[in-house]
LUMFI-844105 format. One line per 10 residues: number of its first residue (from 1); their letters; for each residue x, y, z of C-alpha. Coordinates in Angstrom, 2 decimals. Example, Ala and Ser with C-alpha at 12.3 -4.5 7.8 and 13.67 -1.06 7.14 Angstrom:
BEGIN
1> AS> 12.30/-4.50/7.80  13.67/-1.06/7.14
This chain:
BEGIN
1> MIKYQETIKI> 22.93/25.93/-0.84  23.28/22.55/-2.55  22.56/21.31/-6.06  19.31/19.58/-6.99  21.15/16.35/-7.88  22.50/16.20/-4.32  19.02/16.55/-2.81  17.80/13.59/-4.90  20.54/11.43/-3.33  19.36/12.55/0.11
11> LNKVFLKLPD> 15.71/11.84/-0.73  16.68/8.33/-1.82  18.24/7.66/1.59  15.90/9.55/3.92  12.43/8.13/3.53  9.45/7.05/5.61  9.16/3.46/6.83  5.47/3.01/6.11  3.83/-0.14/7.52  1.80/-2.65/5.53
21> EKIATTDSLN> -1.92/-3.12/6.04  -4.34/-5.76/4.83  -7.42/-4.45/3.02  -10.23/-5.73/0.81  -9.52/-5.91/-2.90  -12.58/-3.75/-3.56  -11.07/-1.00/-1.37  -7.58/-1.13/-2.91  -7.92/1.31/-5.81  -4.96/3.74/-5.97
31> RVCSKNILSP> -3.16/2.05/-3.10  0.41/0.78/-3.45  0.85/-2.98/-3.34  3.36/-3.96/-0.63  3.85/-7.64/-1.57  3.90/-9.53/-4.86  0.42/-10.91/-5.48  0.41/-14.40/-7.01  -2.48/-16.03/-8.82  -4.14/-18.64/-6.59
41> TKNPLSNNTA> -5.74/-20.35/-9.57  -5.73/-20.69/-13.34  -7.66/-18.45/-15.69  -9.50/-19.78/-17.59  -10.11/-22.75/-15.32  -10.77/-25.05/-18.30  -10.54/-24.99/-22.07  -13.36/-22.91/-23.54  -14.45/-21.63/-26.90  -13.46/-18.31/-28.46
51> FDGFAVLARE> -16.45/-18.33/-30.87  -20.06/-19.39/-31.15  -20.03/-22.58/-33.18  -19.83/-26.35/-32.95  -17.33/-28.47/-31.03  -15.95/-31.53/-32.79  -13.14/-34.04/-32.40  -10.50/-32.99/-34.94  -9.30/-36.53/-35.72  -12.77/-37.47/-36.92
61> TKGLSRKKIK> -12.48/-34.91/-39.73  -9.23/-36.35/-41.12  -9.36/-36.86/-44.91  -12.59/-34.92/-45.39  -13.01/-32.76/-48.50  -15.71/-31.47/-50.81  -15.68/-34.89/-52.45  -15.70/-36.70/-49.13  -18.12/-35.19/-46.66  -19.38/-36.43/-43.32
71> KFKILKSIRA> -22.40/-35.67/-41.18  -21.94/-35.06/-37.44  -24.93/-35.52/-35.13  -25.79/-32.54/-32.89  -26.03/-33.86/-29.33  -26.93/-30.69/-27.38  -26.37/-26.95/-26.96  -24.02/-25.56/-24.32  -24.05/-21.94/-23.14  -21.43/-20.12/-21.08
81> GDNPKIKNYQ> -22.15/-21.13/-17.50  -23.71/-24.52/-18.39  -22.41/-27.80/-17.06  -20.51/-29.11/-20.11  -20.63/-32.82/-19.27  -21.71/-35.09/-22.16  -23.38/-38.36/-21.22  -24.37/-39.57/-24.67  -21.21/-39.10/-26.74  -21.24/-40.99/-30.01
91> KNSSVEIMTG> -18.67/-41.24/-32.76  -19.00/-38.47/-35.39  -21.04/-36.17/-33.18  -20.83/-32.50/-32.17  -22.29/-30.03/-29.72  -23.49/-26.52/-30.39  -21.45/-24.23/-28.13  -21.51/-20.53/-27.28  -18.56/-18.17/-26.73  -16.94/-18.72/-23.35
101> AIVPKPFDSI> -18.58/-22.09/-22.72  -16.44/-24.98/-21.46  -15.49/-27.40/-24.24  -16.67/-30.86/-23.09  -14.52/-33.95/-23.44  -13.60/-35.48/-25.81  -14.10/-32.52/-28.18  -10.99/-30.47/-28.94  -11.82/-28.05/-31.77  -14.42/-25.47/-32.78
111> IPVEKVKYFP> -16.04/-24.71/-36.13  -17.27/-21.08/-36.07  -21.00/-20.79/-36.64  -20.43/-18.71/-39.80  -18.73/-21.70/-41.47  -21.27/-24.34/-40.46  -23.44/-26.24/-42.98  -26.63/-27.68/-41.50  -28.62/-30.84/-42.28  -31.44/-31.20/-43.15
121> SKKKPTHIII> -32.07/-27.44/-42.69  -30.75/-24.49/-40.73  -34.08/-24.02/-38.94  -34.34/-27.60/-37.69  -30.91/-29.18/-37.92  -30.11/-32.64/-36.60  -26.56/-32.73/-38.01  -23.83/-30.50/-39.37  -21.98/-31.29/-42.59  -18.18/-31.07/-42.63
131> DHEIKKFSFI> -16.30/-31.05/-45.94  -12.74/-30.27/-44.84  -10.22/-31.25/-42.19  -10.43/-29.32/-38.92  -7.14/-28.38/-37.30  -6.84/-29.59/-33.72  -7.45/-26.89/-31.07  -9.01/-24.45/-33.58  -10.62/-21.51/-31.72  -9.91/-22.95/-28.30
141> RFAGEDFNLK> -8.93/-20.87/-25.29  -6.71/-23.02/-23.11  -6.93/-23.43/-19.34  -4.34/-21.18/-17.69  -3.37/-19.35/-20.87  -4.29/-16.02/-19.24  -3.05/-16.61/-15.68  -1.41/-19.79/-14.55  -1.04/-20.90/-10.95  1.38/-18.59/-9.06
151> DIVIKKGELI> 1.75/-16.11/-11.94  2.46/-12.57/-10.68  -0.74/-10.52/-10.85  0.64/-7.28/-9.33  4.23/-6.57/-8.35  5.33/-5.07/-5.06  5.44/-1.27/-5.43  2.80/-1.07/-8.17  -0.11/1.34/-7.88  -3.37/-0.60/-7.97
161> LPKHIMALTT> -5.52/0.64/-10.85  -8.94/-0.41/-12.21  -7.22/-2.87/-14.60  -5.73/-4.64/-11.56  -9.12/-4.79/-9.83  -10.39/-6.66/-12.90  -7.60/-9.22/-12.62  -7.84/-9.57/-8.82  -11.58/-10.15/-8.77  -11.43/-12.52/-11.76
171> LGIKNLYVKK> -8.95/-14.66/-9.81  -10.98/-14.53/-6.60  -8.40/-12.58/-4.58  -10.44/-11.05/-1.76  -7.73/-9.29/0.28  -4.22/-7.97/-0.25  -1.43/-6.07/1.49  -0.80/-2.42/0.69  1.36/0.36/2.11  -0.21/2.70/4.65
181> KPKIIFFGTG> -1.30/5.97/3.10  1.21/8.71/3.95  -0.41/11.27/6.25  0.62/14.88/5.68  -0.33/18.10/7.44  0.08/21.43/5.61  0.35/24.89/7.17  0.33/28.15/5.25  2.07/31.12/6.88  2.00/34.90/6.51
191> NEIVNFKKKS> 0.07/37.94/7.68  -0.88/38.67/4.07  -2.76/35.39/3.54  -6.56/35.64/3.71  -9.49/33.38/2.90  -9.91/32.97/-0.87  -13.70/33.37/-0.49  -13.39/37.05/0.43  -15.03/39.13/-2.31  -12.71/42.05/-1.89
201> IYNWEVRNSN> -9.30/42.29/-0.24  -6.80/45.04/0.52  -3.98/45.43/-1.96  -1.51/44.21/0.66  -3.42/40.95/1.14  -3.19/37.71/-0.85  -5.93/35.09/-1.16  -4.90/31.67/0.10  -4.12/29.28/-2.75  -1.24/27.18/-1.41
211> NHYFMSFGKS> -3.33/25.28/1.14  -5.98/24.50/-1.47  -3.47/23.51/-4.15  -1.63/21.24/-1.74  -4.89/19.60/-0.62  -6.11/19.02/-4.18  -2.70/17.72/-5.31  -2.64/15.25/-2.45  -6.20/14.08/-3.01  -5.51/13.44/-6.70
221> LHYQIIDGGV> -2.79/11.02/-5.57  -4.86/9.62/-2.68  -2.60/10.62/0.17  -4.10/11.64/3.50  -3.87/15.43/3.63  -4.78/17.57/6.63  -5.24/21.30/6.19  -3.50/22.92/9.15  -4.77/26.38/8.18  -2.76/29.58/8.00
231> IKDNQQRKLK> -0.36/30.72/10.74  0.22/34.48/11.03  3.73/35.88/11.57  2.95/36.62/15.24  1.57/33.11/15.88  4.85/31.20/16.05  3.88/29.71/19.40  0.61/28.47/17.90  2.44/26.66/15.11  4.95/25.24/17.57
241> EKIKKSLKSD> 2.18/23.82/19.75  0.36/22.37/16.73  3.50/20.61/15.50  4.36/19.36/19.00  0.87/17.91/19.33  1.07/16.35/15.87  4.41/14.72/16.69  2.45/12.42/19.02  0.01/11.49/16.24  0.29/9.25/13.15
251> IDIFVTSGAI> 1.20/12.19/10.89  4.23/11.33/8.74  5.16/14.65/7.12  4.81/18.28/8.22  4.80/20.88/5.45  4.76/24.66/5.65  4.73/27.33/2.95  6.39/30.69/3.53  8.60/32.05/6.35  11.45/29.84/5.15
261> SAGKFDFIPE> 13.97/32.26/3.62  16.31/34.62/5.49  14.09/37.60/6.25  13.16/39.14/9.60  9.89/37.20/9.84  11.14/33.92/8.38  10.83/32.00/11.63  10.39/28.42/10.37  14.06/27.25/10.34  14.67/28.30/13.94
271> LIKKLDFKTY> 11.34/26.85/15.09  12.08/23.47/13.49  15.50/23.39/15.09  13.95/23.97/18.54  11.53/21.09/17.94  14.48/18.69/17.61  14.49/18.18/13.86  17.74/17.49/12.02  18.03/19.59/8.85  19.34/17.82/5.75
281> FKGVSIKPGR> 19.30/20.82/3.45  18.08/24.41/3.33  18.42/26.21/0.05  18.79/24.40/-3.29  20.10/25.85/-6.55  16.77/25.57/-8.33  14.20/27.89/-9.77  11.47/28.20/-8.66  11.72/27.19/-4.99  15.30/27.95/-3.96
291> PIMMSKFKRK> 14.70/28.43/-0.17  13.25/24.91/0.24  14.15/23.07/3.45  13.98/19.41/4.52  14.44/18.04/8.06  13.84/14.84/9.98  12.62/14.49/13.56  15.45/12.95/15.56  13.29/10.70/17.75  10.64/9.39/15.32
301> EKLFFGLPGN> 10.04/8.55/11.67  8.66/12.00/10.82  9.80/14.49/8.20  9.45/18.22/7.70  9.45/20.21/4.46  9.53/23.99/4.43  8.34/25.27/1.04  8.54/28.87/-0.21  5.40/30.99/-0.03  5.11/31.90/-3.72
311> PISCAAGFRF> 2.47/29.59/-5.24  4.60/28.19/-8.09  7.59/27.67/-5.78  5.32/25.77/-3.42  3.99/23.65/-6.31  7.51/22.86/-7.54  8.58/21.92/-4.01  5.81/19.34/-3.74  6.32/18.02/-7.29  10.11/17.63/-7.24
321> FIYPLLRNSL> 10.88/16.95/-3.58  7.93/15.63/-1.57  6.43/13.50/-4.35  9.68/11.61/-5.17  10.21/10.96/-1.45  6.66/9.59/-1.14  7.18/7.27/-4.11  10.36/5.98/-2.52  8.67/5.54/0.87  5.84/3.57/-0.74
331> GMSKEEKFKA> 8.30/1.23/-2.45  7.41/2.46/-5.93  9.89/2.67/-8.77  11.41/6.04/-9.67  9.12/8.21/-11.73  9.79/7.96/-15.44  10.90/11.16/-17.16  9.96/11.75/-20.79  11.73/13.64/-23.56  10.56/16.11/-26.17
341> KLINKYSKRK> 12.01/18.52/-28.71  12.19/22.14/-27.55  10.61/24.57/-30.05  11.66/27.90/-28.53  14.77/29.33/-26.86  15.31/29.27/-23.13  18.09/30.75/-21.00  18.92/30.49/-17.30  21.70/30.58/-14.73  24.23/27.91/-15.61
351> DFTHFARCLL> 24.60/26.59/-12.06  20.83/26.29/-11.42  18.26/23.62/-12.33  15.06/25.15/-13.68  11.58/23.66/-13.56  9.79/25.55/-16.31  6.08/25.63/-16.96  5.66/24.22/-20.46  3.09/23.22/-23.01  3.49/19.81/-24.59
361> NVNSKGLVEL> 2.07/19.18/-28.05  2.17/16.45/-30.71  2.71/17.98/-34.16  1.22/16.82/-37.47  4.14/14.43/-37.97  3.51/12.75/-34.62  6.57/14.30/-32.93  6.34/15.52/-29.32  7.20/19.21/-28.98  7.83/21.26/-25.85
371> RVLQEQQSHR> 7.28/25.01/-25.62  8.40/27.03/-22.61  5.63/29.45/-21.71  6.19/33.10/-21.00  5.81/34.58/-17.47  7.97/32.10/-15.56  8.25/34.19/-12.38  7.26/32.23/-9.27  4.37/34.55/-8.35  2.72/34.33/-11.79
381> IKSFAKANCW> -0.01/31.73/-11.92  -1.44/32.30/-15.43  1.30/30.30/-17.15  0.84/27.49/-14.61  -2.87/27.34/-15.44  -1.99/27.09/-19.16  0.80/24.52/-18.74  0.40/20.75/-19.00  3.91/19.73/-17.93  7.15/20.78/-16.25
391> GIFPSGKDQF> 10.23/21.07/-18.46  13.43/20.16/-16.58  16.44/22.30/-17.53  19.47/20.92/-15.66  22.42/22.80/-14.22  25.64/22.95/-16.23  24.11/24.76/-19.21  22.71/28.26/-19.59  21.41/28.40/-23.16  18.88/26.04/-24.72
401> KSGDIIEWVP> 17.96/26.37/-28.38  15.10/25.16/-30.54  15.66/21.51/-31.41  17.30/20.57/-28.08  15.91/17.44/-26.42  14.48/18.27/-22.98  13.22/16.05/-20.18  9.71/16.68/-18.90  7.17/15.28/-16.42  3.39/15.82/-16.20
411> LIPSS> 2.21/18.78/-14.15  0.34/16.37/-11.89  1.60/12.77/-11.74  -0.85/10.12/-12.91  0.29/7.75/-10.21
């Protein structure tokens, strides 16, 4: 059995070499960018106005005051999307202009409509009256001030979100390169596991939740998840044949739950060995999920994870082992861990790392507080349903008191 910190080092070295693929920008949501995307153009393309108002040439307002006013002839109105070209420019003239419209040459400044004085009347103006100096470039949005040519739009390893789609489509980027979606197949194991839809079950049976949790977790992160079903204890050959067949497919990771410990019917470790996988670790000093196992197929880029059968142990195995490996394989940065103040006591084995189901709250003073929930046993699901994060209690310490600063991560990653 090895320490959790050692497994993280292994996960950083043993990862999937996922290929790149070119896809349409409109299909790229929640995919991981595999190359830096540079802006092919400026945004805005030209100087435009930040307000409805009137465009003027600032130097023509020099020296103006309430005692020295000047009338500026209104040449035309320009809306966003209009051709801004002015054919009949005259000295001391202006154009009415709407927000977002291109500022025509030679104008360089905007007077907001709220500050405009009209002549002879507001209803039928021919001129505007200016009685003060206008600062050059007032209320102007400059060409390229948002994105300039070759600015980075999305970095390699970033998850593409709706905000990125806005930027990509604004800049006219039609296609981009992303990492292939990891493809994972999940098998539950155990004679006791039955369909969750059964209205009544024997007291020695357990409704299947691991397959459904794993599928929903994967879908929330937009991986490709295949439900391999449930393998009974006497169906070892069936599982072996399914894995052998899948080794010839494009599946990247094989995952099982149950039959991983050291009992009479825990057949997974021996089966994986026979299938020519190299085991990197089996058994980690963590709670929940201690019997977890990770192996790599010797002849191809394929990985195997054996997770414990208890639901919370299975969930912890995915969250703290498979998910970090997937981030690494996709070229993403390491997941950020947050910190909060513990508000109740917690004790554990000194040499173990604990992943505790916790409730995160912001108190009336705006401070983030972490409370460890009761019922932390790996078979108890109620506390998991109540929790909104995992508290991480590292090895090397057995007693944690109220006021200690504890690392935490969301129950389900947002990316």
